[in-house]
LOBAVEX-710074 format. One record per residue (C-alpha): residue number from 1; residue in one letter; y, x, z. Coordinates in steps of 0.5 Angstrom, whole numbers, plus 2048, in hexadecimal, padded with zeros to 3 digits. Layout:
<rs>
R   n res  py  px  pz
R NUM   A   Y   X   Z
...
</rs>
This chain:
<rs>
R   n res  py  px  pz
R   1   M 828 7E0 7F9
R   2   R 82D 7E5 7F5
R   3   K 82A 7E8 7EE
R   4   Q 82B 7EF 7F0
R   5   L 825 7F3 7EE
R   6   S 824 7F6 7E7
R   7   L 81E 7F9 7E4
R   8   W 81F 800 7E7
R   9   D 820 7FD 7EE
R  10   A 819 7F9 7ED
R  11   T 816 7FF 7EB
R  12   M 818 803 7F1
R  13   I 815 7FE 7F5
R  14   V 80F 7FE 7F2
R  15   M 80E 806 7F2
R  16   G 811 807 7F9
R  17   S 80D 802 7FC
R  18   M 807 805 7F9
R  19   I 808 80C 7FB
R  20   G 808 80D 803
R  21   S 803 811 807
R  22   G 7FC 810 803
R  23   I 7FD 814 7FD
R  24   F 7FE 81A 802
R  25   I 7F8 819 807
R  26   V 7F2 814 804
R  27   S 7EF 819 7FF
R  28   S 7ED 81E 805
R  29   D 7E8 818 807
R  30   M 7E6 816 800
R  31   M 7E4 81D 7FF
R  32   R 7E0 81D 806
R  33   Q 7DD 816 803
R  34   L 7DB 819 7FC
R  35   G 7DB 821 7FC
R  36   S 7DD 821 7F5
R  37   G 7E3 822 7F1
R  38   Y 7E0 81D 7EB
R  39   W 7DF 818 7F0
R  40   V 7E6 818 7F4
R  41   L 7E9 818 7ED
R  42   T 7E5 812 7EB
R  43   V 7E7 80E 7F0
R  44   W 7EE 80F 7EF
R  45   V 7ED 80E 7E8
R  46   I 7EA 807 7E9
R  47   T 7EF 805 7EE
R  48   A 7F5 807 7E9
R  49   L 7F1 803 7E4
R  50   A 7F0 7FD 7E9
R  51   T 7F8 7FD 7EB
R  52   I 7FB 7FD 7E4
R  53   A 7F6 7F8 7E2
R  54   A 7F8 7F3 7E8
R  55   A 800 7F5 7E7
R  56   I 7FF 7F3 7E0
R  57   C 7FC 7EC 7E2
R  58   Y 801 7EB 7E7
R  59   G 806 7EB 7E2
R  60   E 804 7E5 7DF
R  61   L 805 7E1 7E5
R  62   S 80B 7E4 7E7
R  63   G 80E 7E2 7E0
R  64   M 80B 7DB 7E2
R  65   Y 80E 7DA 7E9
R  66   P 814 7DF 7EA
R  67   K 816 7DD 7F1
R  68   A 816 7E0 7F7
R  69   G 810 7E1 7FB
R  70   G 80C 7E4 7F5
R  71   Q 805 7E5 7F6
R  72   Y 805 7DF 7FC
R  73   A 809 7DB 7F7
R  74   Y 804 7DC 7F1
R  75   L 7FE 7DA 7F6
R  76   T 801 7D4 7F8
R  77   E 803 7D2 7F1
R  78   V 7FC 7D3 7EF
R  79   F 7F7 7D2 7F4
R  80   G 7FB 7CE 7F9
R  81   K 7FF 7CF 800
R  82   M 7F9 7D0 804
R  83   T 7F7 7D6 800
R  84   G 7FF 7D8 800
R  85   F 7FF 7D8 807
R  86   L 7F9 7DC 809
R  87   Y 7FC 7E1 804
R  88   G 802 7E1 808
R  89   W 7FF 7E1 80F
R  90   S 7FB 7E7 80D
R  91   L 801 7EA 80A
R  92   F 805 7E9 811
R  93   T 800 7EA 816
R  94   V 7FE 7F1 813
R  95   I 7FE 7F3 80C
R  96   Q 805 7F3 80B
R  97   T 807 7F5 812
R  98   G 801 7F9 813
R  99   T 803 7FD 80D
R 100   I 80A 7FE 810
R 101   A 807 800 817
R 102   A 802 805 814
R 103   V 807 808 80F
R 104   A 80D 809 814
R 105   V 808 80C 819
R 106   A 806 811 813
R 107   F 80D 813 813
R 108   G 80D 814 81A
R 109   K 807 819 81A
R 110   F 80A 81D 814
R 111   A 811 81D 818
R 112   A 80D 820 81E
R 113   Y 80A 825 819
R 114   V 811 827 818
R 115   F 813 826 81F
R 116   P 80D 828 823
R 117   G 811 826 82A
R 118   L 80F 81F 828
R 119   N 808 821 828
R 120   D 808 825 82E
R 121   A 80C 81F 832
R 122   P 808 81B 837
R 123   P 807 814 836
R 124   L 80C 80F 838
R 125   Y 807 80B 83B
R 126   Q 800 80B 83C
R 127   N 7FB 806 83F
R 128   G 7F4 809 83D
R 129   T 7F3 80A 836
R 130   F 7F9 806 834
R 131   M 7FF 80A 834
R 132   I 806 80A 831
R 133   T 808 810 82E
R 134   W 80F 813 82B
R 135   I 80C 813 824
R 136   Q 80B 80B 825
R 137   I 812 80B 827
R 138   V 814 80F 821
R 139   A 810 80A 81D
R 140   I 814 804 820
R 141   G 81A 807 81F
R 142   V 819 808 818
R 143   I 817 800 817
R 144   L 81D 7FE 81B
R 145   L 822 802 817
R 146   L 81F 800 810
R 147   T 81F 7F9 813
R 148   F 826 7F9 815
R 149   I 828 7FD 80E
R 150   N 825 7F7 80A
R 151   T 829 7F2 80E
R 152   K 82F 7F5 80B
R 153   G 82E 7F2 804
R 154   I 829 7F4 7FE
R 155   R 82E 7F9 7FB
R 156   I 82D 7FE 801
R 157   G 826 7FC 802
R 158   K 825 7FE 7FA
R 159   F 829 804 7FB
R 160   V 825 807 800
R 161   Q 81F 805 7FC
R 162   S 821 808 7F6
R 163   F 823 80F 7F9
R 164   F 81D 810 7FD
R 165   T 818 80E 7F7
R 166   V 81C 812 7F3
R 167   S 81C 818 7F8
R 168   K 814 818 7F9
R 169   I 812 817 7F2
R 170   L 816 81D 7F0
R 171   A 813 821 7F6
R 172   L 80C 81F 7F4
R 173   V 80E 821 7EC
R 174   V 810 828 7EF
R 175   L 80A 828 7F3
R 176   I 805 827 7EE
R 177   F 808 82B 7E8
R 178   G 80B 831 7ED
R 179   G 804 831 7F0
R 180   A 801 832 7EA
R 181   F 804 838 7E9
R 182   L 804 83B 7F0
R 183   I 7FC 83A 7F1
R 184   K 7F9 841 7F2
R 185   H 7F2 83F 7F2
R 186   N 7F0 839 7EE
R 187   F 7EA 835 7F2
R 188   F 7EB 82F 7EC
R 189   W 7E4 831 7E8
R 190   E 7E1 833 7EF
R 191   N 7E2 82C 7F2
R 192   M 7E0 829 7EB
R 193   Q 7D9 82D 7EA
R 194   V 7D5 828 7EE
R 195   G 7D6 823 7E9
R 196   W 7D4 81C 7EA
R 197   S 7CF 81F 7F0
R 198   A 7D2 81C 7F7
R 199   F 7D2 81F 7FE
R 200   Q 7D5 81C 805
R 201   N 7D7 820 80B
R 202   L 7DB 81C 810
R 203   D 7DB 821 816
R 204   N 7DC 828 813
R 205   G 7D5 82A 812
R 206   D 7D0 82B 80C
R 207   W 7D1 827 806
R 208   T 7CC 822 805
R 209   P 7CA 81F 7FE
R 210   I 7CA 818 7FE
R 211   S 7C8 813 7F9
R 212   G 7C6 80B 7F9
R 213   G 7C9 807 7FE
R 214   V 7CC 80D 802
R 215   L 7D0 80F 7FB
R 216   M 7D2 807 7FB
R 217   G 7D5 807 802
R 218   G 7D9 80E 801
R 219   L 7DC 80B 7FA
R 220   A 7DE 805 7FE
R 221   A 7E1 809 804
R 222   A 7E5 80D 7FF
R 223   A 7E7 807 7FB
R 224   V 7EA 804 801
R 225   G 7EF 80B 802
R 226   A 7F1 80A 7FA
R 227   I 7F2 803 7FB
R 228   F 7F6 804 801
R 229   S 7FB 809 7FD
R 230   S 7FB 804 7F7
R 231   V 7FD 7FE 7FA
R 232   A 804 7FA 7FC
R 233   W 806 7FB 7F4
R 234   E 806 7F3 7F5
R 235   N 80C 7F3 7FA
R 236   V 811 7F3 7F4
R 237   T 80F 7EC 7F2
R 238   F 811 7EA 7F9
R 239   I 818 7EB 7F7
R 240   S 818 7E7 7F0
R 241   G 81D 7E2 7F3
R 242   E 822 7E8 7F3
R 243   M 821 7EB 7EC
R 244   K 826 7EB 7E6
R 245   N 820 7E9 7E1
R 246   P 819 7E8 7E5
R 247   K 816 7E5 7DF
R 248   R 817 7EC 7DB
R 249   D 818 7F1 7E0
R 250   M 812 7EF 7E5
R 251   V 80C 7F1 7E1
R 252   R 810 7F7 7DE
R 253   A 811 7FA 7E5
R 254   M 80A 7F9 7E7
R 255   V 807 7FC 7E1
R 256   L 80C 802 7E1
R 257   G 80C 803 7E8
R 258   T 804 803 7EA
R 259   S 803 807 7E3
R 260   L 807 80D 7E5
R 261   V 805 80D 7ED
R 262   M 7FE 80D 7EB
R 263   L 7FF 813 7E6
R 264   L 803 816 7EC
R 265   Y 7FD 815 7F0
R 266   L 7F8 818 7EB
R 267   M 7FC 81E 7EA
R 268   C 7FD 81F 7F2
R 269   N 7F5 81F 7F2
R 270   F 7F5 824 7ED
R 271   I 7F9 829 7F1
R 272   Y 7F5 827 7F7
R 273   L 7EF 829 7F4
R 274   A 7F2 82F 7F0
R 275   A 7F5 832 7F7
R 276   L 7F0 831 7FC
R 277   S 7E8 832 7FC
R 278   R 7E3 82C 7FE
R 279   D 7E3 82E 805
R 280   E 7EB 82F 806
R 281   M 7EC 828 802
R 282   A 7E7 824 806
R 283   F 7E9 827 80D
R 284   A 7F1 828 80D
R 285   A 7F4 827 813
R 286   N 7F5 820 815
R 287   D 7F3 81F 80E
R 288   R 7FA 821 80C
R 289   V 7F7 824 805
R 290   A 7FE 824 802
R 291   V 800 829 807
R 292   A 7FA 82D 807
R 293   A 7FB 82E 7FF
R 294   A 803 82F 800
R 295   E 801 835 805
R 296   K 7FC 838 800
R 297   L 802 838 7FB
R 298   L 808 839 7FF
R 299   G 806 83C 806
R 300   Q 809 839 80C
R 301   A 80F 837 808
R 302   G 80B 833 804
R 303   T 808 82F 80A
R 304   L 80F 82D 80C
R 305   A 811 82B 806
R 306   M 80B 826 805
R 307   A 80C 823 80C
R 308   L 813 822 80A
R 309   L 811 81F 803
R 310   V 80C 81A 807
R 311   M 812 818 80C
R 312   V 816 816 806
R 313   S 810 813 802
R 314   T 80F 80F 808
R 315   F 816 80D 80A
R 316   G 817 80A 803
R 317   C 810 807 803
R 318   V 812 803 80A
R 319   N 819 801 807
R 320   G 815 7FE 801
R 321   L 810 7FA 805
R 322   V 816 7F8 80A
R 323   L 81A 7F6 804
R 324   S 815 7F1 800
R 325   G 811 7EF 806
R 326   A 816 7EA 809
R 327   R 817 7E6 803
R 328   V 810 7E4 803
R 329   F 811 7E1 80A
R 330   Q 817 7DE 809
R 331   T 814 7DA 803
R 332   M 80E 7D8 807
R 333   A 813 7D5 80C
R 334   K 817 7D1 807
R 335   D 810 7CE 805
R 336   G 80F 7CC 80D
R 337   L 809 7D2 80E
R 338   F 80D 7D7 812
R 339   L 813 7D7 817
R 340   K 819 7D3 815
R 341   R 81D 7D8 818
R 342   A 81B 7DD 812
R 343   I 81E 7D8 80D
R 344   P 826 7DA 80D
R 345   N 829 7DF 80A
R 346   N 82F 7E3 80E
R 347   K 836 7E5 80B
R 348   Y 833 7EA 807
R 349   D 82E 7E5 803
R 350   V 828 7E8 806
R 351   P 823 7E5 80B
R 352   S 825 7E9 811
R 353   R 820 7E5 816
R 354   S 81A 7E6 811
R 355   L 81C 7ED 811
R 356   W 81C 7EE 819
R 357   L 816 7E9 81A
R 358   Q 812 7EE 815
R 359   G 815 7F4 818
R 360   I 814 7F2 820
R 361   W 80C 7F0 81E
R 362   A 80B 7F7 81A
R 363   S 80E 7FB 820
R 364   L 809 7F7 825
R 365   L 804 7F9 820
R 366   C 806 801 821
R 367   V 806 800 829
R 368   S 7FF 7FD 829
R 369   G 7FC 803 825
R 370   Q 7F8 7FE 821
R 371   Y 7FB 7FE 81A
R 372   G 7F7 804 818
R 373   N 7F0 800 819
R 374   L 7F3 7F9 817
R 375   L 7F5 7FC 810
R 376   D 7EE 800 80F
R 377   M 7EB 7F9 810
R 378   V 7F0 7F5 80C
R 379   S 7F0 7F9 805
R 380   F 7EA 7F4 804
R 381   V 7EF 7EE 805
R 382   I 7F4 7F1 800
R 383   V 7EF 7F2 7FB
R 384   I 7ED 7EB 7FC
R 385   F 7F4 7E8 7FB
R 386   Y 7F5 7ED 7F5
R 387   M 7EE 7EA 7F2
R 388   V 7F0 7E3 7F3
R 389   T 7F7 7E4 7F0
R 390   V 7F4 7E7 7EA
R 391   F 7EF 7E1 7E9
R 392   G 7F5 7DD 7EA
R 393   V 7F8 7DF 7E3
R 394   V 7F1 7DD 7E0
R 395   Y 7F1 7D7 7E4
R 396   Q 7F8 7D5 7E1
R 397   R 7F6 7D7 7DA
R 398   W 7F0 7D2 7DB
R 399   K 7F3 7CC 7DF
R 400   R 7FA 7CC 7DC
R 401   P 7FB 7CF 7D5
R 402   E 801 7CB 7D4
R 403   L 805 7CF 7D9
R 404   E 80B 7D4 7D6
R 405   R 809 7DB 7D7
R 406   P 80F 7E0 7D6
R 407   Y 80A 7E6 7D6
R 408   R 802 7E5 7D4
R 409   T 7FE 7EA 7D7
R 410   F 7FD 7F0 7D2
R 411   L 7F6 7F0 7CF
R 412   Y 7F4 7EA 7D3
R 413   P 7EE 7E9 7D6
R 414   L 7EC 7F0 7D6
R 415   P 7F1 7F2 7DC
R 416   A 7EF 7EC 7E0
R 417   I 7E8 7EE 7DF
R 418   M 7E8 7F5 7E1
R 419   Y 7EC 7F4 7E7
R 420   L 7E7 7EE 7E9
R 421   L 7E1 7F2 7E8
R 422   I 7E4 7F9 7EC
R 423   G 7E6 7F4 7F1
R 424   T 7E0 7F1 7F2
R 425   L 7DC 7F7 7F2
R 426   F 7E0 7FA 7F7
R 427   C 7E0 7F4 7FC
R 428   V 7D8 7F4 7FB
R 429   L 7D7 7FB 7FD
R 430   L 7DB 7FA 803
R 431   I 7D8 7F4 805
R 432   I 7D1 7F8 804
R 433   Y 7D2 7FF 806
R 434   K 7D9 7FE 80B
R 435   P 7D9 7F7 80E
R 436   H 7DD 7FA 814
R 437   Y 7E3 7FA 80E
R 438   T 7E1 7F3 80C
R 439   W 7E0 7EE 812
R 440   P 7E6 7EF 815
R 441   G 7EA 7ED 80F
R 442   F 7E6 7E7 80E
R 443   I 7E8 7E5 816
R 444   L 7EF 7E6 814
R 445   I 7EF 7E1 80F
R 446   L 7EB 7DC 812
R 447   L 7F0 7DD 818
R 448   G 7F5 7DA 814
R 449   L 7F2 7D4 812
R 450   P 7F3 7D0 819
R 451   V 7FA 7D3 819
R 452   Y 7FB 7D0 812
R 453   Y 7F8 7C9 814
R 454   F 7FC 7C9 81B
R 455   V 803 7CA 817
R 456   N 801 7C5 812
R 457   R 800 7C0 817
R 458   K 806 7C1 81B
R 459   R 80A 7C0 814
R 460   S 806 7BA 813
R 461   V 808 7B7 81A
</rs>
């Protein structure tokens, strides 16, 4: 593949892939689960530390294995083909494609806020609870459009990514600093006054004090939202083969991009807590906490501006996910672990068939309506694969100390220990208090095992 991506391009992919719809929505449910500004901010700070720590660790592997496929390649090199395949299997079946579908539908929902006719129109098809709506059609249109754009070469794909990422970053900065001056009644200290006491209110009733196991369950559920909003930064590793200097620039892009995004997230939550009361934040219409804050700051014009910002944000996020994910499936195909049709590049030197396979499956997930449930359930799986990859740094230091390491993890082993401890705590809390978030993820991984053995048996015949 042509080496066409610079440090700027890689940083835009990191930030653009991370900032989707989550930051505009999930803080509402986090407040319902915890009822305290202290706890909401604590979950975001812990998520920020874990995300940046993981990015620092991934940098060492990216320097050692600067090839297309990124995390799939790292897991394959360190732990073998089965581990790499199970990651790639999870990525294709739901992690990457499900995220594309969920973010594209979020684009459709906010488009319906701007154009109410999309909401008011009757379903195109309905059979019982299953239906196909215009919002889903808009989502599919976005996926197919961006898939088509990315088949025309990496140059146009990275231009779209840079344009929409810069646009949404500037808009967020304006929201944050403009909002700080426009707040008429500041609720921040009111939302913080309960301190470390926690409360839960899941049905717009009374706030119930919580502690012990209920608090642990609330923290786990809140962390799912924060983590969902903070993943996908590793997508930049998928396009290592097209970077001009992956050994130097990959770690810089990951650490710089994740640090800036998490700083923006924390500042956005400061604005939410300052502009809205606890009840207003927890029970914003359809969890659109950002829209509720914008309405408080600017009135009806603010809600329209925020809806447009989310549309820009989700469009750019889908582009980053589409651009990067297809490179993994192409690399898997070259290793004999995916459809051979995904191998060739087109005349623009991009994996067009892999792009279309990814786009078609993501579109089918849009139609199914199950992407949201799947994503809730595989946040657990995403963190497990992050942990396995971070552990890979420790494992390689012990197993193969002689390998060249163009970049060595800063403050090693502290970032690795930090991420593994936080990740383990998150997974244990989910297993104990929110098992419905965990067992479907285990089943998803286990389903990959017979597929792996079937693929290997065909190769050996």
